[in-house]
mmCIF entry with sequence, helices, sheets and N, C-alpha, C, O atoms, coordinates in Angstrom:
data_MODEL
# 
_entry.id   MODEL 
# 
_entity.id                         1 
_entity.type                       polymer 
_entity.pdbx_number_of_molecules   1 
# 
_entity_poly.entity_id                      1 
_entity_poly.type                           'polypeptide(L)' 
_entity_poly.nstd_linkage                   no 
_entity_poly.nstd_monomer                   no 
_entity_poly.pdbx_seq_one_letter_code       MYKRRNEVERTINQLKSFRAVATRFDKRAYTFHGTVTVAAVRLWLRQ 
_entity_poly.pdbx_seq_one_letter_code_can   MYKRRNEVERTINQLKSFRAVATRFDKRAYTFHGTVTVAAVRLWLRQ 
_entity_poly.pdbx_strand_id                 A 
# 
loop_
_entity_poly_seq.entity_id 
_entity_poly_seq.num 
_entity_poly_seq.mon_id 
_entity_poly_seq.hetero 
1 1  MET n 
1 2  TYR n 
1 3  LYS n 
1 4  ARG n 
1 5  ARG n 
1 6  ASN n 
1 7  GLU n 
1 8  VAL n 
1 9  GLU n 
1 10 ARG n 
1 11 THR n 
1 12 ILE n 
1 13 ASN n 
1 14 GLN n 
1 15 LEU n 
1 16 LYS n 
1 17 SER n 
1 18 PHE n 
1 19 ARG n 
1 20 ALA n 
1 21 VAL n 
1 22 ALA n 
1 23 THR n 
1 24 ARG n 
1 25 PHE n 
1 26 ASP n 
1 27 LYS n 
1 28 ARG n 
1 29 ALA n 
1 30 TYR n 
1 31 THR n 
1 32 PHE n 
1 33 HIS n 
1 34 GLY n 
1 35 THR n 
1 36 VAL n 
1 37 THR n 
1 38 VAL n 
1 39 ALA n 
1 40 ALA n 
1 41 VAL n 
1 42 ARG n 
1 43 LEU n 
1 44 TRP n 
1 45 LEU n 
1 46 ARG n 
1 47 GLN n 
# 
_struct_asym.id          A 
_struct_asym.entity_id   1 
# 
loop_
_struct_conf.conf_type_id 
_struct_conf.id 
_struct_conf.pdbx_PDB_helix_id 
_struct_conf.beg_label_comp_id 
_struct_conf.beg_label_asym_id 
_struct_conf.beg_label_seq_id 
_struct_conf.pdbx_beg_PDB_ins_code 
_struct_conf.end_label_comp_id 
_struct_conf.end_label_asym_id 
_struct_conf.end_label_seq_id 
_struct_conf.pdbx_end_PDB_ins_code 
_struct_conf.beg_auth_comp_id 
_struct_conf.beg_auth_asym_id 
_struct_conf.beg_auth_seq_id 
_struct_conf.end_auth_comp_id 
_struct_conf.end_auth_asym_id 
_struct_conf.end_auth_seq_id 
_struct_conf.pdbx_PDB_helix_class 
_struct_conf.details 
_struct_conf.pdbx_PDB_helix_length 
HELX_P HELX_P1 AA1 TYR A 2  ? LEU A 15 ? TYR A 2  LEU A 15 1 ? 14 
HELX_P HELX_P2 AA2 ARG A 19 ? ALA A 22 ? ARG A 19 ALA A 22 1 ? 4  
HELX_P HELX_P3 AA3 ALA A 29 ? ARG A 46 ? ALA A 29 ARG A 46 1 ? 18 
# 
_struct_conf_type.id          HELX_P 
_struct_conf_type.criteria    ? 
_struct_conf_type.reference   ? 
# 
loop_
_atom_site.group_PDB 
_atom_site.id 
_atom_site.type_symbol 
_atom_site.label_atom_id 
_atom_site.label_alt_id 
_atom_site.label_comp_id 
_atom_site.label_asym_id 
_atom_site.label_entity_id 
_atom_site.label_seq_id 
_atom_site.pdbx_PDB_ins_code 
_atom_site.Cartn_x 
_atom_site.Cartn_y 
_atom_site.Cartn_z 
_atom_site.occupancy 
_atom_site.B_iso_or_equiv 
_atom_site.pdbx_formal_charge 
_atom_site.auth_seq_id 
_atom_site.auth_comp_id 
_atom_site.auth_asym_id 
_atom_site.auth_atom_id 
_atom_site.pdbx_PDB_model_num 
ATOM 1   N N  . MET A 1 1  ? -9.503  -19.486 -3.862  1.00 0.00 ? 1  MET A N  1 
ATOM 2   C CA . MET A 1 1  ? -9.513  -18.192 -4.479  1.00 0.00 ? 1  MET A CA 1 
ATOM 3   C C  . MET A 1 1  ? -9.954  -17.123 -3.468  1.00 0.00 ? 1  MET A C  1 
ATOM 4   O O  . MET A 1 1  ? -9.430  -16.009 -3.475  1.00 0.00 ? 1  MET A O  1 
ATOM 5   N N  . TYR A 1 2  ? -10.891 -17.455 -2.623  1.00 0.00 ? 2  TYR A N  1 
ATOM 6   C CA . TYR A 1 2  ? -11.357 -16.497 -1.619  1.00 0.00 ? 2  TYR A CA 1 
ATOM 7   C C  . TYR A 1 2  ? -10.238 -16.154 -0.642  1.00 0.00 ? 2  TYR A C  1 
ATOM 8   O O  . TYR A 1 2  ? -10.115 -15.009 -0.206  1.00 0.00 ? 2  TYR A O  1 
ATOM 9   N N  . LYS A 1 3  ? -9.423  -17.149 -0.303  1.00 0.00 ? 3  LYS A N  1 
ATOM 10  C CA . LYS A 1 3  ? -8.324  -16.922 0.632   1.00 0.00 ? 3  LYS A CA 1 
ATOM 11  C C  . LYS A 1 3  ? -7.344  -15.904 0.060   1.00 0.00 ? 3  LYS A C  1 
ATOM 12  O O  . LYS A 1 3  ? -6.865  -15.023 0.774   1.00 0.00 ? 3  LYS A O  1 
ATOM 13  N N  . ARG A 1 4  ? -7.057  -16.027 -1.205  1.00 0.00 ? 4  ARG A N  1 
ATOM 14  C CA . ARG A 1 4  ? -6.142  -15.086 -1.867  1.00 0.00 ? 4  ARG A CA 1 
ATOM 15  C C  . ARG A 1 4  ? -6.744  -13.682 -1.923  1.00 0.00 ? 4  ARG A C  1 
ATOM 16  O O  . ARG A 1 4  ? -6.037  -12.692 -1.734  1.00 0.00 ? 4  ARG A O  1 
ATOM 17  N N  . ARG A 1 5  ? -8.044  -13.599 -2.180  1.00 0.00 ? 5  ARG A N  1 
ATOM 18  C CA . ARG A 1 5  ? -8.720  -12.299 -2.227  1.00 0.00 ? 5  ARG A CA 1 
ATOM 19  C C  . ARG A 1 5  ? -8.665  -11.622 -0.866  1.00 0.00 ? 5  ARG A C  1 
ATOM 20  O O  . ARG A 1 5  ? -8.428  -10.417 -0.777  1.00 0.00 ? 5  ARG A O  1 
ATOM 21  N N  . ASN A 1 6  ? -8.879  -12.379 0.176   1.00 0.00 ? 6  ASN A N  1 
ATOM 22  C CA . ASN A 1 6  ? -8.822  -11.850 1.531   1.00 0.00 ? 6  ASN A CA 1 
ATOM 23  C C  . ASN A 1 6  ? -7.417  -11.318 1.835   1.00 0.00 ? 6  ASN A C  1 
ATOM 24  O O  . ASN A 1 6  ? -7.262  -10.272 2.466   1.00 0.00 ? 6  ASN A O  1 
ATOM 25  N N  . GLU A 1 7  ? -6.419  -12.038 1.387   1.00 0.00 ? 7  GLU A N  1 
ATOM 26  C CA . GLU A 1 7  ? -5.033  -11.606 1.598   1.00 0.00 ? 7  GLU A CA 1 
ATOM 27  C C  . GLU A 1 7  ? -4.760  -10.276 0.891   1.00 0.00 ? 7  GLU A C  1 
ATOM 28  O O  . GLU A 1 7  ? -4.107  -9.397  1.451   1.00 0.00 ? 7  GLU A O  1 
ATOM 29  N N  . VAL A 1 8  ? -5.251  -10.133 -0.314  1.00 0.00 ? 8  VAL A N  1 
ATOM 30  C CA . VAL A 1 8  ? -5.073  -8.890  -1.073  1.00 0.00 ? 8  VAL A CA 1 
ATOM 31  C C  . VAL A 1 8  ? -5.794  -7.742  -0.386  1.00 0.00 ? 8  VAL A C  1 
ATOM 32  O O  . VAL A 1 8  ? -5.241  -6.647  -0.279  1.00 0.00 ? 8  VAL A O  1 
ATOM 33  N N  . GLU A 1 9  ? -7.008  -7.967  0.078   1.00 0.00 ? 9  GLU A N  1 
ATOM 34  C CA . GLU A 1 9  ? -7.769  -6.920  0.748   1.00 0.00 ? 9  GLU A CA 1 
ATOM 35  C C  . GLU A 1 9  ? -7.090  -6.485  2.044   1.00 0.00 ? 9  GLU A C  1 
ATOM 36  O O  . GLU A 1 9  ? -7.063  -5.295  2.359   1.00 0.00 ? 9  GLU A O  1 
ATOM 37  N N  . ARG A 1 10 ? -6.543  -7.434  2.794   1.00 0.00 ? 10 ARG A N  1 
ATOM 38  C CA . ARG A 1 10 ? -5.843  -7.082  4.026   1.00 0.00 ? 10 ARG A CA 1 
ATOM 39  C C  . ARG A 1 10 ? -4.577  -6.287  3.731   1.00 0.00 ? 10 ARG A C  1 
ATOM 40  O O  . ARG A 1 10 ? -4.237  -5.360  4.467   1.00 0.00 ? 10 ARG A O  1 
ATOM 41  N N  . THR A 1 11 ? -3.883  -6.645  2.663   1.00 0.00 ? 11 THR A N  1 
ATOM 42  C CA . THR A 1 11 ? -2.681  -5.915  2.286   1.00 0.00 ? 11 THR A CA 1 
ATOM 43  C C  . THR A 1 11 ? -3.011  -4.482  1.887   1.00 0.00 ? 11 THR A C  1 
ATOM 44  O O  . THR A 1 11 ? -2.299  -3.551  2.266   1.00 0.00 ? 11 THR A O  1 
ATOM 45  N N  . ILE A 1 12 ? -4.079  -4.301  1.128   1.00 0.00 ? 12 ILE A N  1 
ATOM 46  C CA . ILE A 1 12 ? -4.490  -2.952  0.737   1.00 0.00 ? 12 ILE A CA 1 
ATOM 47  C C  . ILE A 1 12 ? -4.864  -2.138  1.966   1.00 0.00 ? 12 ILE A C  1 
ATOM 48  O O  . ILE A 1 12 ? -4.529  -0.956  2.044   1.00 0.00 ? 12 ILE A O  1 
ATOM 49  N N  . ASN A 1 13 ? -5.545  -2.738  2.914   1.00 0.00 ? 13 ASN A N  1 
ATOM 50  C CA . ASN A 1 13 ? -5.896  -2.033  4.144   1.00 0.00 ? 13 ASN A CA 1 
ATOM 51  C C  . ASN A 1 13 ? -4.654  -1.645  4.943   1.00 0.00 ? 13 ASN A C  1 
ATOM 52  O O  . ASN A 1 13 ? -4.622  -0.578  5.555   1.00 0.00 ? 13 ASN A O  1 
ATOM 53  N N  . GLN A 1 14 ? -3.637  -2.497  4.942   1.00 0.00 ? 14 GLN A N  1 
ATOM 54  C CA . GLN A 1 14 ? -2.389  -2.159  5.622   1.00 0.00 ? 14 GLN A CA 1 
ATOM 55  C C  . GLN A 1 14 ? -1.683  -1.004  4.912   1.00 0.00 ? 14 GLN A C  1 
ATOM 56  O O  . GLN A 1 14 ? -1.098  -0.135  5.558   1.00 0.00 ? 14 GLN A O  1 
ATOM 57  N N  . LEU A 1 15 ? -1.740  -1.000  3.581   1.00 0.00 ? 15 LEU A N  1 
ATOM 58  C CA . LEU A 1 15 ? -1.137  0.103   2.836   1.00 0.00 ? 15 LEU A CA 1 
ATOM 59  C C  . LEU A 1 15 ? -1.850  1.417   3.137   1.00 0.00 ? 15 LEU A C  1 
ATOM 60  O O  . LEU A 1 15 ? -1.221  2.475   3.164   1.00 0.00 ? 15 LEU A O  1 
ATOM 61  N N  . LYS A 1 16 ? -3.156  1.354   3.363   1.00 0.00 ? 16 LYS A N  1 
ATOM 62  C CA . LYS A 1 16 ? -3.919  2.563   3.658   1.00 0.00 ? 16 LYS A CA 1 
ATOM 63  C C  . LYS A 1 16 ? -3.610  3.123   5.040   1.00 0.00 ? 16 LYS A C  1 
ATOM 64  O O  . LYS A 1 16 ? -4.014  4.241   5.360   1.00 0.00 ? 16 LYS A O  1 
ATOM 65  N N  . SER A 1 17 ? -2.899  2.355   5.861   1.00 0.00 ? 17 SER A N  1 
ATOM 66  C CA . SER A 1 17 ? -2.510  2.880   7.166   1.00 0.00 ? 17 SER A CA 1 
ATOM 67  C C  . SER A 1 17 ? -1.422  3.937   7.029   1.00 0.00 ? 17 SER A C  1 
ATOM 68  O O  . SER A 1 17 ? -1.191  4.716   7.954   1.00 0.00 ? 17 SER A O  1 
ATOM 69  N N  . PHE A 1 18 ? -0.753  3.968   5.876   1.00 0.00 ? 18 PHE A N  1 
ATOM 70  C CA . PHE A 1 18 ? 0.215   5.014   5.599   1.00 0.00 ? 18 PHE A CA 1 
ATOM 71  C C  . PHE A 1 18 ? -0.551  6.248   5.101   1.00 0.00 ? 18 PHE A C  1 
ATOM 72  O O  . PHE A 1 18 ? -1.295  6.174   4.123   1.00 0.00 ? 18 PHE A O  1 
ATOM 73  N N  . ARG A 1 19 ? -0.361  7.355   5.771   1.00 0.00 ? 19 ARG A N  1 
ATOM 74  C CA . ARG A 1 19 ? -1.160  8.555   5.497   1.00 0.00 ? 19 ARG A CA 1 
ATOM 75  C C  . ARG A 1 19 ? -1.029  9.025   4.051   1.00 0.00 ? 19 ARG A C  1 
ATOM 76  O O  . ARG A 1 19 ? -2.026  9.385   3.426   1.00 0.00 ? 19 ARG A O  1 
ATOM 77  N N  . ALA A 1 20 ? 0.182   9.027   3.518   1.00 0.00 ? 20 ALA A N  1 
ATOM 78  C CA . ALA A 1 20 ? 0.398   9.521   2.153   1.00 0.00 ? 20 ALA A CA 1 
ATOM 79  C C  . ALA A 1 20 ? -0.309  8.644   1.117   1.00 0.00 ? 20 ALA A C  1 
ATOM 80  O O  . ALA A 1 20 ? -0.726  9.134   0.068   1.00 0.00 ? 20 ALA A O  1 
ATOM 81  N N  . VAL A 1 21 ? -0.440  7.363   1.411   1.00 0.00 ? 21 VAL A N  1 
ATOM 82  C CA . VAL A 1 21 ? -1.130  6.460   0.484   1.00 0.00 ? 21 VAL A CA 1 
ATOM 83  C C  . VAL A 1 21 ? -2.640  6.631   0.612   1.00 0.00 ? 21 VAL A C  1 
ATOM 84  O O  . VAL A 1 21 ? -3.353  6.646   -0.391  1.00 0.00 ? 21 VAL A O  1 
ATOM 85  N N  . ALA A 1 22 ? -3.122  6.758   1.834   1.00 0.00 ? 22 ALA A N  1 
ATOM 86  C CA . ALA A 1 22 ? -4.570  6.841   2.064   1.00 0.00 ? 22 ALA A CA 1 
ATOM 87  C C  . ALA A 1 22 ? -5.166  8.124   1.497   1.00 0.00 ? 22 ALA A C  1 
ATOM 88  O O  . ALA A 1 22 ? -6.282  8.114   0.979   1.00 0.00 ? 22 ALA A O  1 
ATOM 89  N N  . THR A 1 23 ? -4.430  9.223   1.592   1.00 0.00 ? 23 THR A N  1 
ATOM 90  C CA . THR A 1 23 ? -4.964  10.503  1.145   1.00 0.00 ? 23 THR A CA 1 
ATOM 91  C C  . THR A 1 23 ? -4.560  10.844  -0.284  1.00 0.00 ? 23 THR A C  1 
ATOM 92  O O  . THR A 1 23 ? -4.984  11.863  -0.831  1.00 0.00 ? 23 THR A O  1 
ATOM 93  N N  . ARG A 1 24 ? -3.741  9.988   -0.882  1.00 0.00 ? 24 ARG A N  1 
ATOM 94  C CA . ARG A 1 24 ? -3.185  10.249  -2.211  1.00 0.00 ? 24 ARG A CA 1 
ATOM 95  C C  . ARG A 1 24 ? -2.611  11.658  -2.260  1.00 0.00 ? 24 ARG A C  1 
ATOM 96  O O  . ARG A 1 24 ? -2.999  12.489  -3.080  1.00 0.00 ? 24 ARG A O  1 
ATOM 97  N N  . PHE A 1 25 ? -1.669  11.894  -1.347  1.00 0.00 ? 25 PHE A N  1 
ATOM 98  C CA . PHE A 1 25 ? -1.049  13.197  -1.165  1.00 0.00 ? 25 PHE A CA 1 
ATOM 99  C C  . PHE A 1 25 ? -0.268  13.634  -2.401  1.00 0.00 ? 25 PHE A C  1 
ATOM 100 O O  . PHE A 1 25 ? -0.213  14.824  -2.710  1.00 0.00 ? 25 PHE A O  1 
ATOM 101 N N  . ASP A 1 26 ? 0.335   12.683  -3.108  1.00 0.00 ? 26 ASP A N  1 
ATOM 102 C CA . ASP A 1 26 ? 1.159   12.994  -4.271  1.00 0.00 ? 26 ASP A CA 1 
ATOM 103 C C  . ASP A 1 26 ? 0.293   13.316  -5.477  1.00 0.00 ? 26 ASP A C  1 
ATOM 104 O O  . ASP A 1 26 ? -0.726  12.665  -5.710  1.00 0.00 ? 26 ASP A O  1 
ATOM 105 N N  . LYS A 1 27 ? 0.692   14.304  -6.229  1.00 0.00 ? 27 LYS A N  1 
ATOM 106 C CA . LYS A 1 27 ? -0.101  14.750  -7.371  1.00 0.00 ? 27 LYS A CA 1 
ATOM 107 C C  . LYS A 1 27 ? 0.153   13.897  -8.616  1.00 0.00 ? 27 LYS A C  1 
ATOM 108 O O  . LYS A 1 27 ? -0.776  13.583  -9.360  1.00 0.00 ? 27 LYS A O  1 
ATOM 109 N N  . ARG A 1 28 ? 1.385   13.535  -8.831  1.00 0.00 ? 28 ARG A N  1 
ATOM 110 C CA . ARG A 1 28 ? 1.744   12.812  -10.060 1.00 0.00 ? 28 ARG A CA 1 
ATOM 111 C C  . ARG A 1 28 ? 1.701   11.302  -9.837  1.00 0.00 ? 28 ARG A C  1 
ATOM 112 O O  . ARG A 1 28 ? 1.978   10.816  -8.740  1.00 0.00 ? 28 ARG A O  1 
ATOM 113 N N  . ALA A 1 29 ? 1.356   10.582  -10.874 1.00 0.00 ? 29 ALA A N  1 
ATOM 114 C CA . ALA A 1 29 ? 1.181   9.126   -10.770 1.00 0.00 ? 29 ALA A CA 1 
ATOM 115 C C  . ALA A 1 29 ? 2.489   8.427   -10.417 1.00 0.00 ? 29 ALA A C  1 
ATOM 116 O O  . ALA A 1 29 ? 2.489   7.507   -9.599  1.00 0.00 ? 29 ALA A O  1 
ATOM 117 N N  . TYR A 1 30 ? 3.605   8.844   -11.016 1.00 0.00 ? 30 TYR A N  1 
ATOM 118 C CA . TYR A 1 30 ? 4.867   8.159   -10.745 1.00 0.00 ? 30 TYR A CA 1 
ATOM 119 C C  . TYR A 1 30 ? 5.340   8.398   -9.313  1.00 0.00 ? 30 TYR A C  1 
ATOM 120 O O  . TYR A 1 30 ? 5.984   7.528   -8.726  1.00 0.00 ? 30 TYR A O  1 
ATOM 121 N N  . THR A 1 31 ? 5.034   9.555   -8.745  1.00 0.00 ? 31 THR A N  1 
ATOM 122 C CA . THR A 1 31 ? 5.388   9.820   -7.357  1.00 0.00 ? 31 THR A CA 1 
ATOM 123 C C  . THR A 1 31 ? 4.520   8.989   -6.421  1.00 0.00 ? 31 THR A C  1 
ATOM 124 O O  . THR A 1 31 ? 5.010   8.447   -5.431  1.00 0.00 ? 31 THR A O  1 
ATOM 125 N N  . PHE A 1 32 ? 3.230   8.891   -6.736  1.00 0.00 ? 32 PHE A N  1 
ATOM 126 C CA . PHE A 1 32 ? 2.326   8.061   -5.935  1.00 0.00 ? 32 PHE A CA 1 
ATOM 127 C C  . PHE A 1 32 ? 2.750   6.598   -5.998  1.00 0.00 ? 32 PHE A C  1 
ATOM 128 O O  . PHE A 1 32 ? 2.740   5.900   -4.984  1.00 0.00 ? 32 PHE A O  1 
ATOM 129 N N  . HIS A 1 33 ? 3.123   6.135   -7.187  1.00 0.00 ? 33 HIS A N  1 
ATOM 130 C CA . HIS A 1 33 ? 3.584   4.750   -7.345  1.00 0.00 ? 33 HIS A CA 1 
ATOM 131 C C  . HIS A 1 33 ? 4.817   4.505   -6.481  1.00 0.00 ? 33 HIS A C  1 
ATOM 132 O O  . HIS A 1 33 ? 4.937   3.449   -5.860  1.00 0.00 ? 33 HIS A O  1 
ATOM 133 N N  . GLY A 1 34 ? 5.723   5.460   -6.437  1.00 0.00 ? 34 GLY A N  1 
ATOM 134 C CA . GLY A 1 34 ? 6.908   5.332   -5.590  1.00 0.00 ? 34 GLY A CA 1 
ATOM 135 C C  . GLY A 1 34 ? 6.545   5.279   -4.115  1.00 0.00 ? 34 GLY A C  1 
ATOM 136 O O  . GLY A 1 34 ? 7.138   4.515   -3.353  1.00 0.00 ? 34 GLY A O  1 
ATOM 137 N N  . THR A 1 35 ? 5.582   6.081   -3.715  1.00 0.00 ? 35 THR A N  1 
ATOM 138 C CA . THR A 1 35 ? 5.135   6.080   -2.315  1.00 0.00 ? 35 THR A CA 1 
ATOM 139 C C  . THR A 1 35 ? 4.524   4.734   -1.943  1.00 0.00 ? 35 THR A C  1 
ATOM 140 O O  . THR A 1 35 ? 4.795   4.194   -0.870  1.00 0.00 ? 35 THR A O  1 
ATOM 141 N N  . VAL A 1 36 ? 3.708   4.205   -2.825  1.00 0.00 ? 36 VAL A N  1 
ATOM 142 C CA . VAL A 1 36 ? 3.095   2.888   -2.569  1.00 0.00 ? 36 VAL A CA 1 
ATOM 143 C C  . VAL A 1 36 ? 4.178   1.812   -2.516  1.00 0.00 ? 36 VAL A C  1 
ATOM 144 O O  . VAL A 1 36 ? 4.105   0.903   -1.689  1.00 0.00 ? 36 VAL A O  1 
ATOM 145 N N  . THR A 1 37 ? 5.168   1.904   -3.381  1.00 0.00 ? 37 THR A N  1 
ATOM 146 C CA . THR A 1 37 ? 6.263   0.926   -3.388  1.00 0.00 ? 37 THR A CA 1 
ATOM 147 C C  . THR A 1 37 ? 7.046   0.975   -2.082  1.00 0.00 ? 37 THR A C  1 
ATOM 148 O O  . THR A 1 37 ? 7.358   -0.067  -1.505  1.00 0.00 ? 37 THR A O  1 
ATOM 149 N N  . VAL A 1 38 ? 7.362   2.164   -1.617  1.00 0.00 ? 38 VAL A N  1 
ATOM 150 C CA . VAL A 1 38 ? 8.092   2.301   -0.352  1.00 0.00 ? 38 VAL A CA 1 
ATOM 151 C C  . VAL A 1 38 ? 7.263   1.752   0.808   1.00 0.00 ? 38 VAL A C  1 
ATOM 152 O O  . VAL A 1 38 ? 7.794   1.068   1.682   1.00 0.00 ? 38 VAL A O  1 
ATOM 153 N N  . ALA A 1 39 ? 5.971   2.049   0.816   1.00 0.00 ? 39 ALA A N  1 
ATOM 154 C CA . ALA A 1 39 ? 5.098   1.525   1.875   1.00 0.00 ? 39 ALA A CA 1 
ATOM 155 C C  . ALA A 1 39 ? 5.035   0.000   1.827   1.00 0.00 ? 39 ALA A C  1 
ATOM 156 O O  . ALA A 1 39 ? 5.047   -0.656  2.869   1.00 0.00 ? 39 ALA A O  1 
ATOM 157 N N  . ALA A 1 40 ? 4.968   -0.563  0.622   1.00 0.00 ? 40 ALA A N  1 
ATOM 158 C CA . ALA A 1 40 ? 4.917   -2.024  0.496   1.00 0.00 ? 40 ALA A CA 1 
ATOM 159 C C  . ALA A 1 40 ? 6.217   -2.663  0.970   1.00 0.00 ? 40 ALA A C  1 
ATOM 160 O O  . ALA A 1 40 ? 6.192   -3.713  1.613   1.00 0.00 ? 40 ALA A O  1 
ATOM 161 N N  . VAL A 1 41 ? 7.336   -2.049  0.662   1.00 0.00 ? 41 VAL A N  1 
ATOM 162 C CA . VAL A 1 41 ? 8.624   -2.583  1.122   1.00 0.00 ? 41 VAL A CA 1 
ATOM 163 C C  . VAL A 1 41 ? 8.706   -2.518  2.642   1.00 0.00 ? 41 VAL A C  1 
ATOM 164 O O  . VAL A 1 41 ? 9.194   -3.452  3.279   1.00 0.00 ? 41 VAL A O  1 
ATOM 165 N N  . ARG A 1 42 ? 8.230   -1.414  3.228   1.00 0.00 ? 42 ARG A N  1 
ATOM 166 C CA . ARG A 1 42 ? 8.237   -1.319  4.687   1.00 0.00 ? 42 ARG A CA 1 
ATOM 167 C C  . ARG A 1 42 ? 7.367   -2.397  5.326   1.00 0.00 ? 42 ARG A C  1 
ATOM 168 O O  . ARG A 1 42 ? 7.738   -2.969  6.350   1.00 0.00 ? 42 ARG A O  1 
ATOM 169 N N  . LEU A 1 43 ? 6.209   -2.676  4.724   1.00 0.00 ? 43 LEU A N  1 
ATOM 170 C CA . LEU A 1 43 ? 5.357   -3.754  5.248   1.00 0.00 ? 43 LEU A CA 1 
ATOM 171 C C  . LEU A 1 43 ? 6.038   -5.099  5.096   1.00 0.00 ? 43 LEU A C  1 
ATOM 172 O O  . LEU A 1 43 ? 5.964   -5.940  5.992   1.00 0.00 ? 43 LEU A O  1 
ATOM 173 N N  . TRP A 1 44 ? 6.697   -5.308  3.977   1.00 0.00 ? 44 TRP A N  1 
ATOM 174 C CA . TRP A 1 44 ? 7.367   -6.579  3.714   1.00 0.00 ? 44 TRP A CA 1 
ATOM 175 C C  . TRP A 1 44 ? 8.516   -6.791  4.689   1.00 0.00 ? 44 TRP A C  1 
ATOM 176 O O  . TRP A 1 44 ? 8.717   -7.905  5.172   1.00 0.00 ? 44 TRP A O  1 
ATOM 177 N N  . LEU A 1 45 ? 9.277   -5.731  4.988   1.00 0.00 ? 45 LEU A N  1 
ATOM 178 C CA . LEU A 1 45 ? 10.404  -5.854  5.912   1.00 0.00 ? 45 LEU A CA 1 
ATOM 179 C C  . LEU A 1 45 ? 9.939   -6.011  7.359   1.00 0.00 ? 45 LEU A C  1 
ATOM 180 O O  . LEU A 1 45 ? 10.655  -6.575  8.187   1.00 0.00 ? 45 LEU A O  1 
ATOM 181 N N  . ARG A 1 46 ? 8.754   -5.517  7.656   1.00 0.00 ? 46 ARG A N  1 
ATOM 182 C CA . ARG A 1 46 ? 8.219   -5.616  9.013   1.00 0.00 ? 46 ARG A CA 1 
ATOM 183 C C  . ARG A 1 46 ? 7.894   -7.060  9.396   1.00 0.00 ? 46 ARG A C  1 
ATOM 184 O O  . ARG A 1 46 ? 7.910   -7.404  10.578  1.00 0.00 ? 46 ARG A O  1 
ATOM 185 N N  . GLN A 1 47 ? 7.604   -7.898  8.417   1.00 0.00 ? 47 GLN A N  1 
ATOM 186 C CA . GLN A 1 47 ? 7.201   -9.279  8.714   1.00 0.00 ? 47 GLN A CA 1 
ATOM 187 C C  . GLN A 1 47 ? 8.328   -10.137 9.138   1.00 0.00 ? 47 GLN A C  1 
ATOM 188 O O  . GLN A 1 47 ? 8.133   -11.320 9.418   1.00 0.00 ? 47 GLN A O  1 
# 
């Protein structure tokens, strides 16, 4: 269980490397969700 938690924490830290996600630049929740989704897809494709 700890291994999985560590993986989640590292993923969140990688998402925070995207400026728009870290600063929560988007005002509306659905726009922020889209930004996080795009950042996650970019991280997934990078691997």
